[in-house]
C-alpha positions as CSV (number, residue, x, y, z in Angstrom):
1,M,68.2,35.8,103.4
2,E,70.9,36.4,101.0
3,T,73.0,33.4,99.9
4,G,75.5,35.5,97.9
5,G,78.9,36.2,99.2
6,P,79.5,39.1,101.6
7,T,82.5,41.2,101.2
8,A,85.7,40.0,102.6
9,S,85.7,42.4,105.5
10,S,82.2,41.4,106.6
11,A,82.4,37.7,105.9
12,S,83.1,36.5,109.4
13,V,80.6,38.8,111.0
14,A,77.8,37.9,108.6
15,I,78.2,34.1,108.9
16,D,76.8,32.9,112.1
17,F,75.6,29.4,112.7
18,D,72.0,30.2,111.9
19,V,73.0,31.4,108.4
20,L,74.9,28.3,107.8
21,A,72.0,26.1,109.0
22,T,69.8,27.6,106.3
23,H,71.9,25.6,103.8
24,R,71.5,22.3,105.7
25,T,68.7,20.9,103.6
26,Y,70.5,21.6,100.3
27,L,73.7,20.0,101.6
28,L,71.9,17.0,103.0
29,R,70.3,16.3,99.5
30,I,73.7,16.4,97.9
31,A,75.4,14.3,100.6
32,W,72.6,11.7,100.5
33,L,72.7,11.5,96.7
34,E,76.5,10.7,97.0
35,L,76.7,8.6,100.1
36,R,73.3,6.8,100.0
37,D,73.2,6.5,103.7
38,E,71.1,8.9,105.8
39,H,73.4,8.7,108.9
40,L,76.5,9.2,106.9
41,A,74.9,12.2,105.1
42,E,73.8,13.7,108.4
43,D,77.3,13.3,109.9
44,A,79.0,14.7,106.8
45,V,76.8,17.8,106.8
46,S,77.2,18.4,110.5
47,D,81.0,18.1,110.1
48,V,80.9,20.5,107.2
49,L,78.7,23.1,109.0
50,T,81.0,22.9,112.0
51,Q,84.1,23.2,109.9
52,A,82.6,26.2,108.0
53,Y,81.7,27.9,111.2
54,E,85.1,27.4,112.6
55,K,86.8,28.7,109.4
56,R,84.3,31.4,108.6
57,A,86.9,34.1,109.0
58,G,88.6,32.6,105.9
59,F,85.6,33.0,103.7
60,A,86.6,35.8,101.4
61,G,83.2,36.3,99.7
62,K,84.7,35.5,96.3
63,S,81.9,33.0,95.7
64,S,78.4,32.5,97.3
65,L,78.2,31.0,100.7
66,R,76.4,27.9,99.2
67,T,79.2,27.4,96.7
68,W,81.8,27.6,99.5
69,L,79.8,25.1,101.7
70,T,79.4,22.8,98.7
71,A,83.1,22.8,98.0
72,I,83.8,21.9,101.7
73,L,81.2,19.1,101.4
74,K,82.7,17.8,98.2
75,N,86.2,17.5,99.9
76,H,84.7,15.8,102.9
77,I,82.8,13.4,100.7
78,V,85.8,12.6,98.5
79,D,87.6,11.6,101.7
80,L,84.8,9.4,102.8
81,V,84.4,7.8,99.3
82,R,88.1,7.2,99.1
83,K,88.1,5.4,102.4
84,Q,85.0,3.4,101.5
85,W,86.6,2.4,98.1
86,R,89.8,1.4,99.9
87,E,88.1,-0.7,102.6
88,E,85.2,-2.3,100.7
89,P,85.7,-5.2,98.3
90,L,84.7,-4.8,94.7
91,P,81.1,-5.8,94.0
92,E,80.4,-9.3,92.8
93,T,79.8,-9.8,89.1
94,G,76.2,-9.1,88.3
95,E,75.9,-6.3,90.8
96,N,77.3,-3.8,88.3
97,G,74.4,-3.8,85.9
98,E,76.3,-5.2,82.9
99,Q,73.4,-7.3,82.0
100,D,71.2,-4.3,81.6
101,L,73.8,-2.7,79.4
102,D,74.1,-5.8,77.2
103,R,70.4,-5.6,76.4
104,L,70.9,-2.1,74.9
105,F,73.1,-3.4,72.1
106,D,72.7,-6.1,69.4
107,A,75.2,-8.8,68.4
108,T,77.1,-6.3,66.2
109,G,77.6,-3.8,69.0
110,H,75.1,-1.3,67.7
111,Y,72.1,0.1,69.6
112,A,69.2,-2.4,69.6
113,R,66.9,0.5,69.7
114,Q,68.2,4.0,68.9
115,P,67.9,6.6,71.7
116,L,65.1,8.9,71.1
117,D,65.2,12.6,71.2
118,A,64.1,13.7,74.6
119,G,63.9,17.4,73.6
120,N,65.9,20.4,74.9
121,P,68.0,19.4,77.9
122,A,67.7,22.9,79.4
123,D,63.9,22.6,79.3
124,L,64.0,19.2,80.9
125,A,66.2,20.4,83.7
126,Q,63.5,23.0,84.6
127,Q,60.9,20.2,85.1
128,D,60.5,19.0,88.7
129,A,59.3,15.6,87.5
130,F,62.4,15.1,85.4
131,L,64.7,16.1,88.2
132,V,62.9,13.7,90.6
133,A,63.2,10.9,88.0
134,V,66.9,11.6,87.5
135,Q,67.5,11.4,91.3
136,R,65.5,8.1,91.6
137,C,67.5,6.7,88.7
138,I,70.8,7.8,90.2
139,E,69.8,6.0,93.4
140,K,69.3,2.7,91.4
141,L,72.9,2.9,90.1
142,P,75.3,0.4,91.6
143,R,76.9,2.3,94.5
144,R,80.4,2.9,93.1
145,I,79.2,3.8,89.7
146,G,76.6,6.2,91.3
147,Q,79.3,7.8,93.5
148,L,81.7,8.4,90.6
149,F,78.8,9.8,88.5
150,V,77.8,12.3,91.2
151,L,81.4,13.4,91.8
152,R,81.8,14.0,88.1
153,E,78.3,15.5,87.1
154,V,77.1,17.1,90.4
155,F,80.3,18.2,91.9
156,G,82.1,18.8,88.6
157,S,85.3,16.9,89.3
158,D,87.5,16.4,86.3
159,T,89.1,13.1,85.3
160,D,92.5,13.9,86.8
161,E,90.9,14.9,90.0
162,L,88.9,11.7,90.2
163,C,91.9,9.5,89.4
164,K,94.0,11.1,92.1
165,D,91.2,11.2,94.7
166,L,89.9,7.7,94.2
167,R,93.2,6.2,93.0
168,I,91.8,4.7,89.8
169,T,92.9,5.0,86.2
170,P,91.4,7.4,83.6
171,S,90.1,4.5,81.5
172,N,88.3,3.1,84.6
173,V,86.7,6.6,85.2
174,W,85.5,6.7,81.6
175,V,84.2,3.1,81.6
176,Q,82.3,3.7,84.8
177,L,80.8,7.0,83.6
178,Y,79.8,5.4,80.3
179,R,78.0,2.6,82.3
180,A,76.3,5.2,84.5
181,R,75.1,7.2,81.5
182,M,73.8,4.1,79.7
183,M,72.0,2.9,82.9
184,L,70.5,6.3,83.5
185,R,69.3,6.5,79.9
186,S,67.6,3.1,80.3
187,C,66.1,4.1,83.6
188,L,64.8,7.4,82.4
189,E,63.2,5.9,79.3
190,G,61.5,3.4,81.6
191,T,59.9,6.4,83.4
192,G,58.7,7.9,80.1
193,F,61.5,10.5,79.5
194,G,63.2,10.2,76.2
195,R,60.3,8.6,74.5
196,A,58.3,10.1,71.6
């Protein structure tokens, strides 16, 4: 099956529901990583596939079908996350992992232990064990920090987009992303990545 984009004239003919369904597993992984709820992820992907099927005539083939579906999923998830952030109270202190961050630094604010060279990031990204470790570590992040990290690093949202979509300030975005990276570093080192 070809996942690349068909030409604009053949897009609506080539995209039937069976073709869309072949992307379900991929979309579910992304939705679950962001939403951390199996039922919400299932509902989101079902909505996205239905919406894509209904709007298949609008698919111009300028990108791959997977890219188009991922963009629809991203927009759907941003709406869900925005609603969650608006309706849910902020986490209690202690739930945000700040204690873990404090242990990374000494009294002067410097690293207690310098991060070690983990090697070439491109090589690491090709290792299944590393990708599994990253996913497990992302799952351990506090919910809001994890959601923001996935929106930024998986979906590629920029700061302005995140601020607008989630109604937060740029400094809040950067602080949360910093916390996410520090917690991920600590978690990955705990699994053996980033150690000599």
